[in-house]
C-alpha positions as CSV (number, residue, x, y, z in Angstrom):
1,M,-75.2,-13.6,-34.2
2,P,-72.3,-13.1,-36.6
3,T,-71.7,-15.8,-39.1
4,R,-68.4,-17.6,-39.0
5,P,-66.7,-19.3,-41.9
6,N,-67.3,-23.1,-41.9
7,S,-64.9,-24.9,-39.8
8,K,-63.5,-28.2,-41.1
9,P,-65.1,-31.2,-39.5
10,L,-62.9,-32.7,-36.9
11,I,-62.9,-36.5,-37.5
12,Q,-61.2,-38.6,-34.9
13,R,-60.0,-42.1,-35.2
14,S,-62.6,-43.3,-32.7
15,Q,-65.3,-42.0,-35.0
16,L,-63.9,-43.8,-38.0
17,M,-63.8,-47.1,-36.0
18,R,-67.6,-46.7,-35.2
19,L,-68.7,-46.1,-38.8
20,P,-69.3,-49.8,-39.5
21,R,-72.0,-49.7,-36.8
22,L,-74.2,-47.4,-38.9
23,L,-77.1,-49.2,-40.6
24,D,-79.0,-48.7,-43.8
25,M,-81.6,-46.5,-42.1
26,M,-82.4,-42.9,-41.3
27,Y,-81.0,-41.5,-38.1
28,R,-82.0,-38.3,-36.2
29,P,-78.9,-36.2,-35.3
30,A,-79.1,-37.2,-31.6
31,E,-79.2,-40.9,-32.5
32,L,-76.2,-40.4,-34.9
33,A,-74.3,-38.5,-32.3
34,E,-74.8,-41.3,-29.8
35,E,-73.7,-43.9,-32.3
36,L,-70.5,-42.0,-33.2
37,G,-69.7,-40.9,-29.7
38,I,-69.8,-37.2,-30.3
39,H,-71.9,-34.3,-29.2
40,V,-75.1,-33.6,-31.1
41,D,-74.1,-30.0,-31.6
42,T,-71.1,-31.2,-33.7
43,I,-73.6,-32.8,-36.1
44,Y,-75.6,-29.5,-36.4
45,R,-72.8,-27.0,-36.3
46,T,-70.0,-28.7,-38.2
47,Y,-71.0,-31.7,-40.1
48,I,-74.3,-30.5,-41.7
49,R,-72.8,-27.1,-42.5
50,N,-69.9,-28.8,-44.3
51,G,-72.1,-30.9,-46.5
52,L,-73.3,-34.0,-44.6
53,P,-76.1,-35.4,-46.7
54,H,-79.4,-35.1,-44.9
55,E,-83.1,-34.6,-45.5
56,R,-85.5,-32.2,-43.8
57,Q,-89.1,-33.4,-43.3
58,D,-92.1,-31.1,-43.4
59,G,-91.9,-30.3,-39.7
60,G,-88.3,-29.2,-40.0
61,E,-86.9,-32.5,-38.5
62,I,-83.6,-33.6,-39.9
63,Y,-82.9,-37.2,-40.9
64,I,-79.5,-38.5,-41.9
65,H,-79.0,-41.8,-43.8
66,G,-76.5,-44.0,-42.0
67,L,-74.5,-45.4,-45.0
68,A,-74.4,-42.0,-46.7
69,C,-73.1,-40.5,-43.5
70,A,-70.4,-43.2,-43.3
71,A,-69.3,-42.5,-46.9
72,W,-69.2,-38.8,-46.3
73,V,-67.1,-39.1,-43.1
74,R,-64.6,-41.4,-44.9
75,S,-64.3,-38.9,-47.8
76,Q,-63.7,-36.0,-45.4
77,F,-61.0,-38.0,-43.6
78,K,-59.3,-38.9,-46.8
79,A,-59.4,-35.4,-48.1
80,K,-57.9,-34.2,-44.8
81,R,-54.8,-36.4,-45.1
82,K,-53.0,-35.2,-48.2
83,R,-49.4,-36.4,-48.1
84,I,-46.7,-34.5,-49.8
85,P,-43.8,-36.8,-50.8
86,L,-40.4,-35.6,-49.7
87,A,-37.5,-35.6,-52.0
88,D,-34.0,-36.8,-50.9
89,G,-32.4,-34.0,-48.9
90,Q,-35.7,-32.6,-47.6
91,A,-37.5,-32.8,-44.2
92,W,-40.9,-31.5,-43.1
93,C,-40.8,-28.3,-41.0
94,L,-43.6,-28.4,-38.5
95,R,-43.5,-24.7,-37.9
96,C,-43.6,-23.6,-41.6
97,R,-45.7,-26.7,-42.6
98,I,-43.8,-27.1,-45.9
99,P,-40.8,-29.3,-47.0
100,A,-37.4,-27.7,-46.1
101,P,-34.0,-28.5,-47.5
102,I,-31.6,-30.4,-45.1
103,E,-28.4,-28.4,-44.9
104,A,-25.5,-29.1,-42.4
105,A,-27.2,-32.0,-40.9
106,T,-26.3,-34.2,-37.9
107,R,-26.9,-37.9,-38.2
108,R,-27.5,-40.4,-35.4
109,P,-28.1,-44.1,-35.8
110,L,-31.4,-45.5,-34.7
111,G,-30.8,-49.2,-34.5
112,K,-29.2,-51.1,-37.4
113,K,-31.0,-49.8,-40.4
114,R,-32.3,-46.4,-39.6
115,E,-30.9,-43.0,-38.8
116,L,-32.2,-39.7,-37.5
117,V,-31.1,-36.7,-39.6
118,Q,-31.5,-33.3,-37.9
119,A,-31.0,-29.9,-39.3
120,V,-32.3,-26.3,-39.0
121,C,-35.0,-24.9,-41.2
122,P,-33.6,-22.1,-43.3
123,R,-36.9,-20.2,-43.2
124,C,-37.9,-20.2,-39.6
125,G,-34.9,-21.6,-37.6
126,A,-36.8,-24.6,-36.2
127,T,-35.2,-28.0,-35.8
128,I,-36.3,-30.4,-38.6
129,N,-36.0,-34.1,-38.3
130,R,-36.1,-37.0,-40.8
131,I,-35.8,-40.7,-40.1
132,Q,-34.5,-42.6,-43.1
133,R,-32.6,-45.7,-44.1
134,S,-29.2,-45.6,-42.6
135,M,-26.4,-44.2,-44.8
136,L,-23.7,-44.8,-42.1
137,P,-21.7,-48.1,-42.3
138,S,-22.7,-50.4,-39.6
139,P,-19.9,-51.8,-37.2
140,S,-20.3,-55.3,-38.7
141,D,-19.5,-53.9,-42.2
142,A,-16.3,-52.4,-40.9
143,L,-15.3,-55.7,-39.3
144,S,-16.0,-57.6,-42.5
145,D,-13.5,-55.5,-44.4
146,G,-10.8,-56.9,-42.2
147,E,-10.0,-53.6,-40.5
148,G,-9.3,-53.6,-36.8
149,L,-8.7,-57.3,-36.6
150,G,-5.0,-57.4,-37.4
151,V,-5.6,-59.5,-40.5
152,G,-2.6,-59.2,-42.9
153,S,-0.8,-56.9,-40.6
154,G,1.7,-59.5,-39.4
155,V,0.2,-59.5,-35.9
156,G,-1.3,-62.8,-34.8
157,L,-0.3,-66.4,-34.6
158,S,3.3,-67.2,-35.3
């Protein structure tokens, strides 16, 4: 059977929520899979190949310490979520998977304090979106300036 490169362990939120259930004891892979709600082959094919701490007994049986497994899963999940901060004037392109500059953007208000900025990625042509604090003046700001109310224009009570 040809060897494949190690695939990254897929860690779902439901598995993270089950980690506190693991006790300070040694688990067999089938027991651990049942506790985490995953298939036992995921333990063997993905987790152990990617460095899950385990021990092999004389008979070849594998045992995994519960707390060490929980720490390893948390470290893998944190390593997976590397966030790149975006500068002003940038949005994340989902097709290129890198920050792209926002040029010739359209802006739409989303409620009172946020707006949706849409543009086209200059590299691949996909639509890029960014939700940010609103730069547009709200209608209440325009009314507080006295515009549109006839204040000082000679129209009104005589």
